[in-house]
Every structure is written in structure tokens, then in C-alpha cells.
C-alpha positions in Angstrom: 28.1 -76.5 -101.7 30.0 -76.7 -98.4 30.3 -80.4 -99.1 31.9 -79.8 -102.5 34.2 -77.0 -101.2 35.5 -79.3 -98.2 36.1 -82.0 -100.8 38.2 -79.6 -103.0 40.1 -78.4 -100.0 40.9 -81.9 -98.9 41.9 -82.8 -102.5 44.2 -79.6 -102.8 45.9 -80.3 -99.4 46.4 -83.9 -100.1 48.3 -83.0 -103.5 50.3 -80.3 -101.7 51.3 -82.8 -98.9 52.3 -85.5 -101.3 54.4 -82.8 -103.2 56.0 -81.6 -100.1 56.7 -85.3 -98.9 58.4 -86.1 -102.1 60.6 -82.9 -102.2 61.2 -83.2 -98.5 64.8 -84.9 -98.9 65.9 -82.3 -101.5 64.6 -79.4 -99.6 66.0 -80.8 -96.2 69.5 -80.8 -97.7 69.2 -77.2 -98.7 67.9 -76.0 -95.2 70.6 -74.3 -93.1 71.2 -70.9 -91.1 72.5 -68.5 -93.7 72.9 -65.5 -91.6 73.6 -66.2 -87.8 71.8 -64.3 -85.1 72.3 -60.7 -84.0 70.5 -59.2 -80.5 69.0 -55.8 -81.4 67.7 -53.3 -79.0 64.0 -53.1 -79.5 62.8 -50.7 -76.6 60.8 -51.8 -73.5 63.7 -53.5 -71.7 63.7 -56.2 -74.6 66.0 -57.5 -77.1 65.0 -59.0 -80.3 67.1 -61.9 -81.6 67.1 -62.1 -85.4 68.5 -64.8 -87.8 67.6 -66.1 -91.1 67.7 -69.5 -93.0 67.9 -70.5 -96.5 64.2 -71.8 -96.7 61.0 -70.9 -94.8 60.4 -72.4 -91.4 59.9 -71.9 -87.5 62.3 -70.2 -85.2 62.9 -70.2 -81.6 65.6 -69.0 -78.7 66.4 -71.2 -76.2 68.3 -70.2 -72.7 68.2 -71.1 -69.0 67.5 -68.1 -66.5 67.3 -68.5 -62.7 67.4 -72.2 -63.2 64.4 -72.3 -65.6 64.9 -73.2 -69.2 63.0 -71.0 -71.8 61.9 -71.6 -75.3 60.5 -68.5 -76.7 59.0 -68.9 -80.2 58.9 -66.5 -83.2 55.1 -65.9 -82.8 52.5 -63.7 -84.7 49.2 -63.4 -83.0 49.4 -66.8 -81.2 50.6 -68.8 -84.2 54.1 -70.0 -84.9 55.6 -68.0 -88.1 56.4 -70.6 -90.6 56.3 -68.7 -94.0 59.5 -66.7 -93.8 63.2 -67.1 -93.9 63.8 -64.4 -91.2 63.1 -65.1 -87.7 62.8 -62.8 -84.8 62.2 -63.6 -81.1 61.7 -60.9 -78.4 63.5 -61.8 -75.1 63.6 -59.7 -71.9 67.0 -58.0 -71.4 67.4 -59.3 -67.9 67.2 -62.9 -69.0 69.8 -62.5 -71.9 72.6 -60.3 -70.2 75.6 -62.2 -69.1 73.9 -65.5 -70.2 74.1 -68.1 -73.1 71.6 -68.6 -75.9 71.1 -70.9 -78.7 68.5 -70.2 -81.5 66.9 -72.8 -83.8 64.9 -73.1 -86.8 62.8 -76.1 -88.4 62.0 -76.4 -92.1 58.2 -76.3 -92.8 57.5 -77.4 -96.4 53.9 -77.1 -96.3 51.3 -75.9 -93.7 47.7 -76.6 -94.2 44.5 -76.2 -92.2 45.0 -79.6 -90.4 48.5 -81.0 -91.5 52.1 -79.8 -91.8 55.1 -81.3 -93.7 58.2 -80.7 -91.5 61.7 -81.0 -92.4 65.0 -81.0 -90.3 65.8 -78.8 -87.2 69.1 -76.6 -87.4 70.4 -75.2 -84.1 73.3 -73.0 -83.3 76.1 -73.4 -81.0 75.7 -71.8 -77.6 76.4 -67.9 -77.9 77.7 -66.0 -74.8 76.1 -62.8 -74.6 77.5 -59.7 -72.7 75.5 -57.0 -71.2 76.4 -54.1 -69.1 78.6 -55.1 -66.1 79.2 -51.9 -64.4 82.5 -51.2 -66.3 84.2 -47.8 -65.8 84.4 -47.4 -69.7 82.0 -48.2 -72.4 83.0 -48.7 -76.0 80.3 -47.9 -78.6 81.2 -48.8 -82.1 79.4 -46.4 -84.7 79.0 -47.3 -88.3 76.7 -45.9 -91.0 76.3 -45.8 -94.9 78.1 -49.0 -95.5 76.1 -49.2 -98.9 77.0 -52.9 -99.4 80.7 -52.4 -98.9 81.4 -54.3 -95.4 84.9 -55.0 -96.4 86.3 -51.6 -96.3 84.2 -51.1 -93.1 85.9 -54.2 -91.6 89.3 -52.6 -92.6 88.4 -49.5 -90.7 87.1 -51.4 -87.5 90.3 -53.4 -87.5 92.3 -50.3 -86.5 90.6 -50.3 -82.9 92.7 -51.8 -80.0 89.4 -52.0 -77.8 86.4 -54.4 -78.3 83.0 -52.7 -78.4 80.4 -53.1 -75.9 77.8 -51.9 -78.1 77.3 -51.5 -81.9 75.3 -48.8 -83.5 74.5 -49.4 -87.2 73.0 -45.9 -88.1 71.4 -46.4 -91.5 72.1 -46.9 -95.1 73.8 -50.3 -94.7 72.3 -51.1 -98.1 71.2 -48.8 -101.1 67.5 -50.2 -101.4 65.2 -52.7 -99.8 63.6 -54.3 -102.6 63.5 -57.9 -101.2 64.3 -60.2 -98.1 67.7 -60.6 -99.8 68.7 -56.9 -98.9 67.4 -57.2 -95.4 69.5 -60.3 -95.0 72.6 -58.1 -96.0 71.9 -56.0 -93.0 71.8 -59.2 -90.8 75.1 -60.2 -92.2 76.4 -56.8 -91.2 75.1 -56.9 -87.7 76.6 -60.3 -87.1 80.0 -59.5 -88.7 80.7 -56.6 -86.1 78.8 -57.9 -83.2 79.2 -61.7 -83.3 75.8 -62.0 -81.7 77.5 -61.3 -78.3 76.7 -57.7 -77.9 73.5 -55.3 -78.2 73.1 -53.9 -81.6 71.4 -50.7 -82.1 69.7 -50.2 -85.8 68.3 -47.1 -87.1 66.9 -46.8 -90.5 68.5 -44.6 -93.1 66.7 -43.0 -96.1 68.0 -45.7 -98.6 66.4 -48.7 -96.5 62.9 -46.8 -97.0 63.3 -47.5 -100.8 61.6 -50.7 -102.0 58.9 -52.9 -101.2 60.7 -54.7 -98.4 61.1 -51.5 -96.4 57.9 -51.6 -94.4 58.2 -55.4 -94.0 61.6 -55.1 -92.4 60.4 -52.7 -89.8 58.0 -55.3 -88.5 60.9 -58.0 -87.9 62.2 -55.9 -85.1 59.1 -56.2 -83.0 59.9 -52.7 -81.5 58.0 -51.5 -78.3 56.5 -48.6 -80.7 55.9 -50.9 -83.7 58.1 -48.3 -85.8 61.9 -48.2 -86.2 62.1 -45.9 -83.2 62.4 -46.7 -79.6 64.4 -45.8 -76.5 66.9 -48.0 -74.7 69.6 -47.7 -72.2 73.2 -49.4 -71.6 74.3 -48.8 -68.1 74.6 -44.9 -67.5 73.8 -44.3 -71.2 70.1 -43.4 -72.1 69.6 -43.8 -75.8 66.9 -42.3 -78.1 67.0 -44.2 -81.5 65.0 -42.4 -84.2 64.0 -43.2 -87.7 64.4 -40.0 -89.9 62.6 -40.9 -92.9 63.8 -40.0 -96.3 66.1 -37.1 -97.7 63.3 -35.9 -100.0 59.6 -34.7 -99.7 57.0 -37.2 -100.2 56.0 -35.3 -103.4 59.3 -36.0 -105.1 58.8 -37.9 -108.5 61.2 -40.7 -107.5 58.6 -42.1 -105.0 55.7 -42.2 -107.7 53.3 -40.8 -105.1 53.7 -44.2 -102.9 55.2 -43.0 -99.6 53.6 -41.1 -96.9 56.6 -40.4 -94.6 54.8 -37.3 -93.4 52.3 -39.2 -91.4 54.6 -41.6 -89.9 57.1 -39.0 -88.8 54.1 -37.0 -87.4 53.2 -40.3 -85.0 56.9 -40.4 -84.1 56.9 -36.9 -83.2 54.0 -37.3 -81.1 55.6 -40.3 -79.4 58.8 -38.2 -78.6 56.7 -35.6 -76.8 55.6 -38.2 -74.3 58.9 -38.9 -73.4 60.8 -37.5 -70.2 64.6 -36.9 -69.8 66.3 -40.0 -68.0 67.3 -38.0 -65.0 69.6 -41.1 -63.8 71.5 -41.3 -66.8 75.0 -39.9 -67.1 74.9 -39.6 -70.8 71.9 -38.9 -73.0 72.6 -39.7 -76.7 70.1 -39.4 -79.6 70.8 -41.4 -82.8 69.4 -40.9 -86.2 70.6 -41.3 -89.7 69.5 -37.8 -91.3 71.2 -34.8 -89.2 68.8 -32.1 -90.3 66.7 -32.6 -87.1 65.2 -29.3 -87.3 63.0 -30.0 -90.3 61.8 -33.6 -90.6 59.0 -33.4 -92.9 58.0 -30.1 -91.4 58.6 -31.0 -87.8 61.3 -29.6 -85.7 63.0 -32.1 -83.3 65.2 -29.5 -81.7 62.9 -28.3 -78.9 61.9 -32.1 -78.2 65.6 -33.2 -78.0 66.5 -29.9 -75.8 63.7 -30.7 -73.4 64.8 -34.5 -73.2 68.4 -32.8 -72.1 70.2 -34.4 -75.1 74.1 -34.5 -74.7 75.0 -35.7 -78.1 73.3 -36.2 -81.3 74.9 -38.9 -83.7 74.0 -38.4 -87.3 75.2 -40.1 -90.5 74.1 -39.6 -94.3 76.9 -37.0 -95.2 79.4 -39.7 -95.7 81.9 -37.9 -94.0 83.3 -37.4 -90.4 82.7 -34.3 -88.3 83.1 -34.4 -84.7 82.1 -30.8 -84.3 79.2 -30.8 -86.8 77.8 -27.1 -86.2 74.3 -26.8 -87.6 71.7 -24.7 -86.0 72.0 -23.1 -82.6 71.4 -26.1 -80.4 72.4 -26.8 -76.7 73.9 -30.3 -77.5 76.8 -31.6 -79.3 76.4 -33.1 -82.8 78.5 -35.2 -84.8 78.5 -37.0 -88.1 80.0 -40.7 -87.9 81.8 -41.2 -91.2 80.8 -44.2 -93.3 81.5 -44.7 -96.8 83.8 -41.9 -98.4 85.0 -41.3 -101.9 83.1 -44.2 -103.5 85.4 -46.9 -102.1 86.7 -45.8 -98.9 85.2 -46.1 -95.2 85.5 -44.4 -91.8 84.5 -46.2 -88.6 84.2 -44.4 -85.1 84.5 -45.7 -81.5 82.9 -43.5 -78.9 84.1 -44.2 -75.3 82.0 -43.0 -72.4 83.4 -42.6 -68.8 84.5 -40.1 -66.3 82.0 -37.6 -67.6 83.3 -37.6 -71.2 82.7 -39.1 -74.5 85.9 -39.5 -76.4 85.6 -40.2 -80.0 88.3 -41.6 -82.3 87.8 -42.6 -85.9 90.1 -44.6 -88.5 89.7 -45.0 -92.3 90.1 -48.2 -94.0 93.8 -47.2 -95.0 95.0 -47.3 -91.2 94.8 -43.5 -91.1 93.4 -41.7 -88.0 90.7 -39.9 -89.3 89.9 -37.7 -86.3 89.4 -37.6 -82.7 87.5 -35.4 -80.1 86.4 -35.2 -76.6 82.9 -34.2 -75.6 82.8 -33.0 -71.8 79.3 -33.6 -70.3 78.4 -31.3 -67.4 75.6 -31.9 -65.2 
């Protein structure tokens, strides 16, 4: 029986290899980078560089640090990933800040036990990445609720006269996550507004929970917690980035009994309880898509955020700007960051940190000033 199975495997492998070789010239012509890379915060003093290609293949990031060239591969349990069109590589922040990197992929037509058919390799131009450089003012561009309308978001962003040092994408960038193509839209927005040159913080919205690709998308970011929540910092800013789940209970008929956000949020809540306030930070910011932090599937995050000495909570979801969002009796500032408005409009927000203040200004896609506010941080 073993001999028969081995012979069948050899025959099947041979057929697949021959088919791949015959199709290789055609597939090679169709292999290219279809979404350029962005550099995402992912916790643990690490970045995750993410890009995508038109066909499946490998991925790796190349850079030189301290005179040593590094080639960091997209791995899963020691094996190079070859079956996906989305590629993600974790790199130490210290290695990438103020450094140049390139990213590459090679098409893999067939991978069998003892043989693989490989196509051409595509490589990006060098990308100059900016990290914190001790600047007196830090500009954070905050966008949420794009819902597949990046053009109006771009019009709103074009109003700002300063360039962002940090990009926050606070959920609901797409309306559902049914396939890898929807995730690729998120990658396109991340690169559109960051150019792959500044860090990106992505927090998952309720709409990005919807669809079979939602759970798979979380794994791509390779966060330190393995969920879409983590802590990170940018100079004097300490950031708590949360996954706030859906806007309805697990029992709602729309989920057909196929979700368990309650257990996921419970794990996230227990993780939050293990954290301590960053006493060295000048600004402590929490970012989450859903603004009702007092009741996330029965869990009240307000006492935890209070214990962590949060200065400002940034929410989205409401599709409106509110710099003085007043909900609950909490000891920290709250704001809603705008997003898609009136079905076709958009409001973008820029926060500037410096001098013990957080100054917010927002514009819409019609060049109108949508609002401005200053938060005074007292220590």
C-alpha cells in the first residue's frame, strides 16, 4: 500500500509540475505587486511590513542596519509562506526607523513535497522610512469609516498644510471582509495616506468583522497579542490600540450564530488588565473604533482606561466629528474623528502633539473647516 501511495503521489506531483511549467510564462507575465507596502505598528517594539501581489508567492524585506544586510522572510512556523497573495514581515522598529527598505516577492506556481516551480521575482524601489526623530511637534492623521470611498477622504486630507508623522486608520475602511480583495482595499488606503514612509496604526471596525476573511486578516498583522489589539509608542506618545468588536450582540440574527465576540473581548479585557500606565509618556492615547467603551459585550473598559491614566480616547463609528464627545462620567477626554458623512462626504482629522497640548483640526472634502479644539494635558 505504501508503494502504491508513493507512486500515485509521484505521478500527481509530476502532472502538477508539468502543468505549472507549461503555464509559467503566462503566469509570470501576470505577476506583479498590486498593492505597495505599508509599515504597520504591531506591538512589542516591532513593525509589520505588508504588501500584496497579483498571484501567490513568497515575500521578504531587505535592509541594512549597523553595516549588516538583513533579509527577513514571510514565515509561518519555519516555512516560507507561498500560498498567499498578501505578504507580511515583522521587523524590529529600531532597524527600520530612519532607514531604507525594499520588499520583494517571487511567484510560486506549484509547491510539492520535494519540488517547486518558481516564476519571476519583483522588487520595490527603496523606500525611505521615517521614525520619531525628537521633533517638538508630532502630527497624527486620523481617518475612520472610509467605507470604500478613499477619493473624498483624499480631498479632505489635501486641506492639511502639514505632513503626518503617524497615520491612524480607525476602522470601517471597508463595509465587509468577505475575501482577500477587501483586505487589499485596506492595504491600498494605508499606502495612499502613508506612502510606506510613516508608521500606520490600524484598528478593526465592526464592519471588518463581517465576512469569512475577517479572522484571517487579523493573522496577517502578526501582532504581539495575536489579536487586533496591542500597545505601541511614538516618541512621547503612548498608544493603546484596541479591537472593539461589533456593534450588535453575538445573538443578533445577522450573524447567524457564527460569531463569539464575547469570548474574544473577554481575552482582550484580561490582557488590558495586565498593562501598566506608561509613566514616561507625555501623552497617553487610546484608539478604538466603537466609542461605547463602558459596555463591550458586558465588559466595562472605563475603569481600565482610567487606571492606565488615559489622556484622550479616540473613537469612530458615528460618522461625525465631535472633539468634545461627552459620554459617561470619565476622567479623560473623548473625541470622534469624523469619517464618511452624509453618504458621500468625508471629514479628516489631524492631531498635533506638543507643549503639553493636543491640538485637533478637521476639514471636510469640500475644503470647509469642520472643527478645531485643543486638549490641555496636565501632569
